[in-house]
N, C-alpha and C positions, 0 to 999 in steps of 0.2 A: 667267292673266294675272299680268303682272310690273309691279310699281309698287315705286319706292322710296320709301321714307319720307320722304327729305330733299323731294321733289318733288312737285307738281301735287295740289292739296286739291282741285279742283274734279274730278280722275278719281277720288279716294277717295271724294267725294261721291255721284258715280255709282256706283261698284261698290258701296255702302252698300244703293243701292235695287234691287240685282239680287243681292246673294248668298242671300236666301231665296226670293224673292217671295210672301213669308209675306202681305203684305197682302191678295192675291188681286184687285189692280188691273188686271191682263191679261186676266180673266174676263170673255165677254160677257154680254149681259141675261139669255142663258138660262140662265145658270148659278147658281147660288145658293151663296154663300159660306160655306163650313163650317169652324168651328175648333174644336180639341183639343190640349189638353196631359195629359201624363202622367207624373207623378214615380213615380221606382222608388228605393227608400230600404233600404238593408242595417242591420240591427241590428249596435251593435260587440261585444255578447256572446252573443246568442242566433243561433242559426242559422235567420233568415228574411228574406225578402224581400218587401218591402210594393209594394203598386201603388196609386196614389192618384191622384184625379181632381184637378187642380191647380186648378180654378175652384172647386168646393164643398168640396174638403178631405175626400171621402168615401174611403173605402179601397174598390178595385176587387178586390183580391185579394191573399190572404198565403199564400205560399208556403214552406213548410218546405224547407230544405236540408241538407246535413251541419255546416255549420259558419259562424261569420260570413264573409261573402262581400264581396269589392271588386267593384263593379259598372261595367261598360264598355257603352254602347250602341254599336250598328254603325254604320258611314256612313249606311246607308239609314234609322238609327232603328226600323227593323223588328224588330228582336232586341235584346236584353240580355243580358250575360253574366254570370254569379255567380261569379266565382272563389274556390275555397276553398283557398288553398294548402297549408294544413295537413292539409286531409283529402284532398288528390291527387284532386280533383273539381271539374269546370267542370260547371256548370247553364246553360240558355238558357231565358229569357222571350220570350215572341212578346208585341210592346208592343200591339198592336192598332193602330196608327198606319202607314198605308199610302199614300205619296204616288207618283203616275205623271207622268211629263211630257207635256204635250202642245202644246210649244213655247211658245206665246204664255199658256198658263196651265198650273198642274197641277193636278190632281184630287188629293181627299183622301177615303180609305175608311177607316170607323173599325170597329173589331169590338172581340170581348172578347179580353182579356187572358188568358194562359194561360202555364202551363209546359209546354215543350215535352218530347215525350217522349226525345229523343238527350242523352246526357251524354257527356263527355269525362274519361278516366281516365289519369292519369301521374304522376309523381313531381314534387311540387311545381310546379303550373303556376303563374306569376304573370303575366307582361306579356301582356297581351291588345292587340293593333293592329288595330283596323279599317281597312279599306279598300277602295273601289269595292263589288265585290258579296261580298267575302269579309272574313276575319277570320283573324289570324295570332295562333296559340295558342302561346307559348315555356314549357317544360317546365326549370325550372333544373335538376333533378336526374335527369332523362329523357334527356339527350342529343339531346332532338327539340326541333323544332316543327312544327306543322301547321296548313296552311292549310284554313280550313274553307268550303265553299262554303253562303252564306245561302239560296238558293233552295231548296237540298236539304233543310237545316236546317227551313225552314217548311213544308216537304212531311213531316216527320220523319223523315229519313232523314241519314245521315251522309255527306257525299262530302269526303274528306280526302285533302291531298297532304300527305306527312311529308318534312320536310328533315331533314336530319344535321346538329346542330350541334358536331361534333368529341368534344366531352367536356362531362358536365354542368358550368354554370357559370351564374350569374345575368346573364343575357344577352337579345337581342332578336332580332328577325327582321320584315324590312317586305319587301312585294313592290315591285319597279318594273316594270310591264309585265311581261314574261315572266322577268324575274331576281329574285333574292332577295338581299338584303343581309342578313347573319348575322353576328353578334359575335363575334369570336375568343378562345378561353381562351388563356392561358398554359400548355402541355402538358409544359414543362420543368419546373416546380415542384411538388415534393413538398406535398402538403394533409392536413391529419389528415382522418379519417371524417367529422366533422361540418361540414366548410370546404370550400367551393368555390373554384377557383382564381381568380385577379385576371383581367380582360379586357384584352385587348394592342392589340385591333384589329378591322378590319371587313374582310369578304372578301364576294367578288360570285359567285354561284353562276348558272349557267342552269339550263333546266327539267331537264336530265339529272341535276342536282347537282354538274355540273362548274366547278370554280372557275377564274374568269378573273382574269387577272394576278395581282400580287402580294397580298398582306396590307397594308391602309391603316393605319397608326399610328393607335392610337386609345386610350390609356393609361385605365384604370379606364372605359374606355365605360361610360355610363350616361344614360338620357334619349333618348327620339327623338319627332321630329315631321316630319309632311308639311306642305308650303304650296307651293299652285300643283304645280311638278312636281318640285321640291325635298323631298329628305331630308335633315336634318339630326340629327347626332348628338352629345352634349354627352363631351367627353373631357376629360382634365389638360392638355392643350395647346393646346386650342381647340374649336373646333366644327367637325367635319368634316362636310361637306356632298356629297352625291350628287345629280349632275344628269344627266337622258336623255342615253344616247351611241348613241343608235342600235344597231345589230347588233353593235356593240363592247360593249355592255353600260354601265351608269351611269360615268360617271365621276367619282371622287371629289376634291374638293379641302379642304385641311386651312386653315381660319379663322384662325390664329393669334391668341392674346391679346395685344394691345398692349403695348410695355414700360409705356405710363403707366396702365395698370390698376392696380389693386391686386392681392395676391396672392390668387388663387381659382381657381374654376372653375363649370363649369354641370353639372347633374345632373338636371336636369328641364325638358324644353322643350315649349311649344306652337308650333303652326302660325298663322298667320293665313289667312283663307280667301279673301276677296274682294280682299286684298292680299297681295304675297308678302314675309313677313317673320317671325321666331320671336321666341318671348317666353321668356325662360330665366329661372332663378335663379342670383345669383352669390351665394354661401354663402347664410347665413340672413337678412343685412340689408341685401341689394341685388336686384334684377332686371335682367336686361339685356336690351336691344331689338338682333335682329343683323338687318343687312340685308346678304345676301350679294353684291349688286348695287351697293352703295355704296363708296366711296372706302374711308368710315370705316364697318367692320363692327359695332364694337360702341357700344351707348350705354348707360351704366349710370344707375340711377336708386337714389338711397337712400330707405330706407323707416326709420320712426322706432323701430320695434321689429321683431322677428322675424318673418317671413312664415309662415304658418299655413296657407292654400290661396290659389290665385289662378287665373282660368281668362279664355280671352277669350270676347266677346259676337260670336256668328258673324252675328247680326240686325244690331248695330251696331259695324260691325267695327274703328272707330277706338277702341272704349273695350275696357281690359281690367279687371278687378276683381280687386283683392288684399286678402285679409283678414288683418290682422295680429294678434299676439298678445295687443295690448291690449283687441282687441274692435271694431276701428275697421275699416270697410270702405273702401278709397281706389279711386278712379276713375281709371285711366291713360289718357291721351290717346295712341296710340301715333304720330300723327302730330307731335305736339308733343313727345314722350318727355318729358312732365309728368304729374304727379300732378294733376288739376285741383279735384276736390272729395272729401271723407269725411266720415263720418257712424258714430257710435257705433251698434255693433246687439247685440253679445254681452257678455257681462263677459268679464273676461281669460282666456284659456287659456294658460297657459305652456307652451311648447316643451320645456323641462326635465323630466325622466321618460322613461319608455319611448317608443320612437318609434310606439308602436302603442296609447297611450295615447287614449282618445276625444276628440277634437276637432272642433271645426266642418269642413265640407265645403261646397263651392258648386256651386251649378247654374243656368242661366239659363233662364227661360221667360215668352215672352209679355211683353217689355219689364219684366221685374222678376229680382232676383237673390234665389235660393231657398239659404237657409242652415240647415243643421242644425245643432240646439243640442242635444247628448245631453244635457248636465246638466240640463236642464229638459225633455227629452222634447217636444221640438218640431222644427217645422220653421218658419223665420220666414220671410215674405214681403215683400220691400223692393222698393220701387219705383224703379229704375235709375238714374232723374233726378233724383228729391229724396234719396234713400238716407233715407226715413221707411220704418217699417214699417207695412205697410199691413193684415197679420193675421197670425197664426198657424195652423199646424195642428197637433193634438197627436198623437204617434204614441208609443204604447206600448213601453216599454223605452229603449234608446239609439240614437234614429236617428244615423249615420254617415255612411256612404258613399252618395252619391244622385248621380243622372243624370234629367234631363228629357228628354223626346221630346213632340215636336208642330210645331204652326203653322197654318198656314190653307191651304186651296183649294177649288178649284170640288166641288160636288156635282149630280150629276146626277140 
């Protein structure tokens, strides 16, 4: 679905009702509606990932890994990847949440959480990009990216297709149909043994690994997101957008930052679900709405203090949530391009210090914003409408990275 942010609020409202089918409203009278949400929380310091029942706060499982883990849910929500960059390994958890589509409704099957027997090892795994029925794992120092089949994973097997990334670098790979979009390092510069070369662009390769066309310029490429059929990448010059191009492969278009924008760039991107748009940072004090099909591609929103974390609400697609270092949670209406309300949630968490210092992270579950508070060993549950804290979940250690998986569906 394509939808310009500048037009048609009615279509946006319709889209918000279709995005998850989370209400189970299309199930007939013979179907009982079941709902389940689970939180997966990684500790900042200790090598452990916890699975928590969102409704009652009870721990469903505690899984020892090799090091502090960044967490990424798959597109289906059936698996969560626990990436431990410094330990050169990725573990995968089975969430026990499984949706199946039946046209007018979808079924929900709930089973036990578990640590899958398959692990992925390579030099400094970092970005995990979920897409359709697979995930793409990029190894910064391994010179490769792995495309991982999720169905095989859940059967305890590894079905992997490897893509060459030219040379080790801090990059990313994204699939688009039978093609792969891969970041390109500067191979002409000499780097110290402990350094990686800068990124200079993006290339398209087919299923045989053959490059199609020229490398598209994208200096300091960082950050990617998918929205509808588009994929966007943050660059020093602007935002590079890839569109499907049929047999000839994706078409790449640079949306250059206009001259009336202050100096800055985007390095983190999120993609809209029911509406086609992207949300990115623009430095630390601003965020930017990006509409590739609008005459004016960029809309800046100022923040009162620096951004700590932000995310989009897939079930309420006009809502984005931004936590700033003063402890305020802001709701951005992406249709209006305005922050419409805010609430105080945590104590201030300064952005000064090391980038890996423990700071809150956000997730969304069942009409609530879920916020880790590592300083107080809590997960805070905040009503997304009122921005009032409704309860907390005590979590041992320093709860840090978090993903939420769940929804509702028919049960037979």
